[in-house]
DSSP file (Angstrom, degrees, kcal/mol; ACC not computed):
  #  RESIDUE AA STRUCTURE BP1 BP2  ACC     N-H-->O    O-->H-N    N-H-->O    O-->H-N    TCO  KAPPA ALPHA  PHI   PSI    X-CA   Y-CA   Z-CA
    1    1 A M              0   0    0      0, 0.0     2,-0.2     0, 0.0    21,-0.2   0.000 360.0 360.0 360.0 126.6   48.2  -63.9  -15.4
    2    2 A K  E     -a   22   0A   0     19,-1.0    21,-3.0     1,-0.0     2,-0.4  -0.518 360.0-150.8 -80.2 146.5   45.6  -65.7  -17.4
    3    3 A T  E     +a   23   0A   0     19,-0.2     2,-0.3    -2,-0.2    21,-0.2  -0.972  21.6 162.9-121.7 133.0   45.4  -69.5  -17.5
    4    4 A E  E     -a   24   0A   0     19,-2.9    21,-2.7    -2,-0.4     2,-0.1  -0.903  35.8-100.5-139.7 168.2   44.1  -71.6  -20.4
    5    5 A T  E  >  -a   25   0A   0     -2,-0.3     4,-1.8    19,-0.2    21,-0.2  -0.433  31.9-113.0 -86.0 164.3   44.3  -75.2  -21.5
    6    6 A I  H  > S+     0   0    0     19,-1.4     4,-2.4     1,-0.2     5,-0.2   0.827 119.2  58.9 -65.3 -31.1   46.6  -76.5  -24.3
    7    7 A T  H  > S+     0   0    0      2,-0.2     4,-2.4     1,-0.2    -1,-0.2   0.912 103.3  51.7 -62.7 -42.7   43.4  -77.2  -26.3
    8    8 A Y  H  > S+     0   0    0      1,-0.2     4,-1.8     2,-0.2    -2,-0.2   0.921 109.5  50.3 -59.3 -44.5   42.5  -73.5  -26.1
    9    9 A L  H  X S+     0   0    0     -4,-1.8     4,-1.0     1,-0.2    -2,-0.2   0.925 110.9  48.3 -61.2 -45.3   46.0  -72.6  -27.3
   10   10 A K  H  < S+     0   0    0     -4,-2.4     3,-0.4     1,-0.2     4,-0.3   0.909 114.4  45.8 -61.1 -43.0   45.7  -74.9  -30.3
   11   11 A E  H  < S+     0   0    0     -4,-2.4    -1,-0.2     1,-0.2    -2,-0.2   0.754 124.4  31.7 -73.3 -24.8   42.3  -73.6  -31.3
   12   12 A N  H >X S+     0   0    0     -4,-1.8     3,-1.0    -5,-0.2     4,-0.9   0.270  80.4 111.5-118.9  10.9   43.2  -69.9  -30.9
   13   13 A A  G >< S+     0   0    0     -4,-1.0     3,-0.5    -3,-0.4    -1,-0.1   0.851  78.6  52.7 -57.4 -38.0   46.9  -69.8  -31.9
   14   14 A N  G 34 S+     0   0    0     -4,-0.3    -1,-0.3     1,-0.2    -2,-0.1   0.746 119.8  32.4 -72.1 -23.2   46.3  -67.9  -35.1
   15   15 A T  G <4 S+     0   0    0     -3,-1.0     2,-0.2    -4,-0.0    -1,-0.2   0.304  85.3 132.3-115.7   8.0   44.3  -65.1  -33.4
   16   16 A L    <<  -     0   0    0     -4,-0.9     2,-0.5    -3,-0.5    -3,-0.0  -0.442  29.5-178.1 -69.1 126.2   46.0  -65.0  -30.1
   17   17 A E        -     0   0    0     -2,-0.2     2,-0.5    19,-0.0    -2,-0.0  -0.993  11.3-156.6-125.0 123.5   46.9  -61.5  -28.9
   18   18 A L        +     0   0    0     -2,-0.5     3,-0.1     1,-0.1     4,-0.1  -0.869  29.1 168.3-109.8 127.8   48.7  -61.2  -25.5
   19   19 A Q  S    S+     0   0    0     -2,-0.5     2,-0.3     1,-0.2    -1,-0.1   0.600  83.6  10.1 -98.8 -21.4   48.8  -58.3  -23.2
   20   20 A E  S    S-     0   0    0     14,-0.1    -1,-0.2     1,-0.0    14,-0.1  -0.905 102.7 -64.5-146.3 172.0   50.3  -60.4  -20.5
   21   21 A E        -     0   0    0     -2,-0.3   -19,-1.0    -3,-0.1     2,-0.5  -0.245  43.7-144.8 -61.5 149.9   51.7  -63.9  -20.1
   22   22 A L  E     -aB   2  34A   0     12,-2.8    12,-2.8   -21,-0.2     2,-0.5  -0.977   5.2-146.9-121.0 118.8   49.4  -66.8  -20.7
   23   23 A V  E     -aB   3  33A   0    -21,-3.0   -19,-2.9    -2,-0.5     2,-0.5  -0.735  13.3-155.1 -85.6 128.3   49.9  -70.0  -18.6
   24   24 A I  E     -aB   4  32A   0      8,-2.9     7,-3.1    -2,-0.5     8,-1.9  -0.906   7.0-151.8-107.3 128.1   49.0  -73.1  -20.5
   25   25 A T  E     -aB   5  30A   0    -21,-2.7   -19,-1.4    -2,-0.5     2,-0.4  -0.711   8.3-164.0-100.1 151.1   48.0  -76.2  -18.5
   26   26 A K  E >  S- B   0  29A   0      3,-2.9     3,-1.4    -2,-0.3   -21,-0.0  -0.983  81.6 -10.1-133.1 119.7   48.4  -79.8  -19.5
   27   27 A K  T 3  S-     0   0    0     -2,-0.4    -1,-0.1     1,-0.3   -22,-0.0   0.865 132.0 -54.7  56.4  38.0   46.3  -82.3  -17.6
   28   28 A G  T 3  S+     0   0    0      1,-0.2    -1,-0.3     0, 0.0    -3,-0.0   0.432 119.0 101.7  82.1  -0.3   45.4  -79.6  -15.1
   29   29 A K  E <  S-B   26   0A   0     -3,-1.4    -3,-2.9    -5,-0.0    -1,-0.2  -0.913  83.0 -97.2-118.9 144.4   48.9  -78.6  -14.3
   30   30 A P  E     +B   25   0A   0      0, 0.0    -5,-0.3     0, 0.0     3,-0.1  -0.357  51.4 157.0 -57.2 130.0   50.9  -75.6  -15.5
   31   31 A A  E     +     0   0A   0     -7,-3.1     2,-0.3     1,-0.4    -6,-0.2   0.644  55.1  16.5-126.2 -33.3   53.1  -76.7  -18.4
   32   32 A F  E     -B   24   0A   0     -8,-1.9    -8,-2.9     2,-0.0     2,-0.4  -0.946  52.8-145.1-142.7 159.2   54.0  -73.7  -20.5
   33   33 A V  E     -B   23   0A   0     -2,-0.3     2,-0.4   -10,-0.2   -10,-0.2  -0.997  15.4-163.2-126.6 126.7   54.0  -69.9  -20.5
   34   34 A V  E     +B   22   0A   0    -12,-2.8   -12,-2.8    -2,-0.4     2,-0.3  -0.909  17.3 173.0-107.9 133.9   53.3  -68.0  -23.7
   35   35 A Q        -     0   0    0     -2,-0.4   -14,-0.1   -14,-0.2     2,-0.1  -0.961  38.7 -88.1-141.7 159.9   54.2  -64.4  -23.9
   36   36 A N     >  -     0   0    0     -2,-0.3     4,-2.2     1,-0.1     5,-0.1  -0.372  38.1-126.6 -61.3 138.4   54.4  -61.5  -26.4
   37   37 A Y  H  > S+     0   0    0      1,-0.2     4,-2.6     2,-0.2     5,-0.2   0.882 108.3  53.2 -60.9 -40.9   57.8  -61.4  -28.2
   38   38 A D  H  > S+     0   0    0      1,-0.2     4,-2.2     2,-0.2    -1,-0.2   0.903 110.0  48.4 -61.6 -40.7   58.5  -57.7  -27.3
   39   39 A H  H  > S+     0   0    0      2,-0.2     4,-2.4     1,-0.2    -1,-0.2   0.902 110.0  52.6 -64.9 -40.7   58.0  -58.6  -23.6
   40   40 A Y  H  X S+     0   0    0     -4,-2.2     4,-2.5     2,-0.2    -2,-0.2   0.931 109.1  49.4 -59.3 -47.0   60.3  -61.6  -24.0
   41   41 A Q  H  X S+     0   0    0     -4,-2.6     4,-2.2     1,-0.2    -2,-0.2   0.918 111.2  48.9 -60.2 -44.9   63.0  -59.4  -25.5
   42   42 A A  H  X S+     0   0    0     -4,-2.2     4,-2.2     1,-0.2    -1,-0.2   0.896 110.9  51.1 -62.1 -39.8   62.7  -56.9  -22.7
   43   43 A Q  H  X S+     0   0    0     -4,-2.4     4,-2.2     2,-0.2    -2,-0.2   0.907 109.5  49.8 -64.0 -42.5   62.9  -59.7  -20.1
   44   44 A Q  H  X S+     0   0    0     -4,-2.5     4,-2.2     1,-0.2    -2,-0.2   0.884 110.4  50.4 -64.4 -39.1   66.0  -61.1  -21.8
   45   45 A E  H  X S+     0   0    0     -4,-2.2     4,-2.0     2,-0.2    -1,-0.2   0.894 109.8  50.3 -66.1 -39.7   67.7  -57.7  -21.7
   46   46 A A  H  X S+     0   0    0     -4,-2.2     4,-2.3     2,-0.2    -2,-0.2   0.905 110.4  49.9 -64.5 -41.3   66.8  -57.3  -18.0
   47   47 A L  H  X S+     0   0    0     -4,-2.2     4,-2.4     2,-0.2    -2,-0.2   0.899 108.7  52.5 -64.0 -40.1   68.3  -60.7  -17.3
   48   48 A A  H  X S+     0   0    0     -4,-2.2     4,-2.1     1,-0.2    -1,-0.2   0.906 109.4  49.4 -61.8 -41.6   71.5  -59.8  -19.2
   49   49 A L  H  X S+     0   0    0     -4,-2.0     4,-2.4     2,-0.2    -2,-0.2   0.909 110.0  50.7 -64.4 -42.4   71.8  -56.6  -17.1
   50   50 A L  H  X S+     0   0    0     -4,-2.3     4,-2.4     2,-0.2    -2,-0.2   0.890 109.3  51.3 -62.8 -39.1   71.4  -58.5  -13.9
   51   51 A K  H  X S+     0   0    0     -4,-2.4     4,-2.6     2,-0.2    -1,-0.2   0.913 109.8  50.1 -62.7 -42.0   74.1  -61.0  -15.0
   52   52 A L  H  X S+     0   0    0     -4,-2.1     4,-2.3     1,-0.2    -2,-0.2   0.916 111.0  48.5 -63.1 -43.4   76.4  -58.1  -15.7
   53   53 A L  H  X S+     0   0    0     -4,-2.4     4,-2.6     2,-0.2    -1,-0.2   0.904 110.9  51.0 -63.2 -41.1   75.8  -56.6  -12.3
   54   54 A N  H  X S+     0   0    0     -4,-2.4     4,-2.4     2,-0.2    -2,-0.2   0.926 110.7  48.3 -62.3 -45.9   76.3  -59.9  -10.6
   55   55 A L  H  X S+     0   0    0     -4,-2.6     4,-2.5     1,-0.2    -1,-0.2   0.909 112.3  49.7 -60.1 -42.0   79.6  -60.4  -12.4
   56   56 A S  H  X S+     0   0    0     -4,-2.3     4,-2.4     2,-0.2    -2,-0.2   0.929 111.2  47.5 -63.8 -46.4   80.7  -56.9  -11.5
   57   57 A E  H  X S+     0   0    0     -4,-2.6     4,-2.3     2,-0.2    -1,-0.2   0.907 112.6  49.8 -62.8 -41.9   79.8  -57.3   -7.8
   58   58 A R  H  X S+     0   0    0     -4,-2.4     4,-1.5     1,-0.2    -2,-0.2   0.921 112.0  47.5 -63.8 -44.0   81.6  -60.7   -7.6
   59   59 A D  H  <>S+     0   0    0     -4,-2.5     5,-2.9     1,-0.2     4,-0.3   0.891 110.8  51.3 -65.7 -38.7   84.8  -59.3   -9.3
   60   60 A I  H ><5S+     0   0    0     -4,-2.4     3,-1.4     1,-0.2    -1,-0.2   0.919 108.4  51.8 -63.4 -43.2   84.8  -56.3   -6.9
   61   61 A R  H 3<5S+     0   0    0     -4,-2.3    -1,-0.2     1,-0.3    -2,-0.2   0.834 110.0  50.1 -62.0 -31.6   84.5  -58.5   -3.9
   62   62 A Q  T 3<5S-     0   0    0     -4,-1.5    -1,-0.3    -5,-0.2    -2,-0.2   0.428 120.1-111.0 -86.9   1.0   87.5  -60.5   -5.2
   63   63 A G  T < 5S+     0   0    0     -3,-1.4     2,-0.3     1,-0.3    -3,-0.2   0.623  73.3 134.9  81.8  12.7   89.5  -57.3   -5.7
   64   64 A H      < -     0   0    0     -5,-2.9     2,-0.3    -6,-0.2    -1,-0.3  -0.693  33.2-169.9 -95.4 147.2   89.4  -57.5   -9.5
   65   65 A T        +     0   0    0     -2,-0.3     2,-0.3    -3,-0.1    -9,-0.0  -0.946   7.7 175.3-128.2 155.8   88.7  -54.7  -11.8
   66   66 A M        -     0   0    0     -2,-0.3     2,-0.1   -10,-0.0    -2,-0.0  -0.981  32.1 -99.2-153.5 162.3   88.1  -54.7  -15.5
   67   67 A S     >  -     0   0    0     -2,-0.3     4,-2.0     1,-0.1     5,-0.1  -0.333  39.7-107.8 -76.8 166.1   87.2  -52.4  -18.4
   68   68 A I  H  > S+     0   0    0      1,-0.2     4,-2.4     2,-0.2     5,-0.2   0.862 121.1  56.7 -62.6 -35.4   83.7  -52.3  -19.7
   69   69 A D  H  > S+     0   0    0      1,-0.2     4,-2.0     2,-0.2    -1,-0.2   0.910 106.9  48.1 -63.2 -41.9   84.8  -54.1  -22.8
   70   70 A E  H  > S+     0   0    0      2,-0.2     4,-2.0     1,-0.2    -1,-0.2   0.898 111.3  50.8 -64.5 -39.9   86.1  -57.0  -20.7
   71   71 A A  H  X S+     0   0    0     -4,-2.0     4,-2.1     1,-0.2    -2,-0.2   0.906 109.7  49.9 -64.7 -41.7   82.9  -57.1  -18.8
   72   72 A L  H  X S+     0   0    0     -4,-2.4     4,-2.5     1,-0.2    -1,-0.2   0.870 107.8  53.9 -66.1 -36.4   80.8  -57.2  -22.0
   73   73 A E  H  X S+     0   0    0     -4,-2.0     4,-1.7     2,-0.2    -1,-0.2   0.911 108.9  49.0 -62.5 -41.7   82.9  -60.1  -23.3
   74   74 A K  H  X S+     0   0    0     -4,-2.0     4,-1.0     2,-0.2    -2,-0.2   0.906 110.6  51.1 -63.2 -41.0   82.3  -62.0  -20.1
   75   75 A L  H >X S+     0   0    0     -4,-2.1     4,-0.8     1,-0.2     3,-0.7   0.913 107.8  51.7 -63.7 -43.4   78.5  -61.3  -20.5
   76   76 A D  H >< S+     0   0    0     -4,-2.5     3,-0.7     1,-0.2    -1,-0.2   0.864 105.0  57.2 -60.7 -35.7   78.5  -62.5  -24.1
   77   77 A A  H 3< S+     0   0    0     -4,-1.7    -1,-0.2     1,-0.2    -2,-0.2   0.771 102.0  56.6 -67.0 -25.5   80.2  -65.7  -23.0
   78   78 A L  H <<        0   0    0     -4,-1.0    -1,-0.2    -3,-0.7    -2,-0.2   0.721 360.0 360.0 -77.8 -21.6   77.3  -66.4  -20.6
   79   79 A R    <<        0   0    0     -4,-0.8    -1,-0.2    -3,-0.7    -2,-0.2   0.486 360.0 360.0 -75.9 360.0   74.7  -66.3  -23.3
């Protein structure tokens, strides 16, 4: 993961092309992460799937079952 200053981001925002996340520092400390939108979308989809799996495992441990439609409704409520 590449690290740059906030000044670098300001000066290069219009021409910035990211192949990986870019850590932006402020006063020498990590403050922001800039990433490609497609990568962000994929990351959000992966998180949604993990949330669904977590809900499913918790419900199974509690002895509950539900249809896929009910599970998706619960997932939508978490967003």
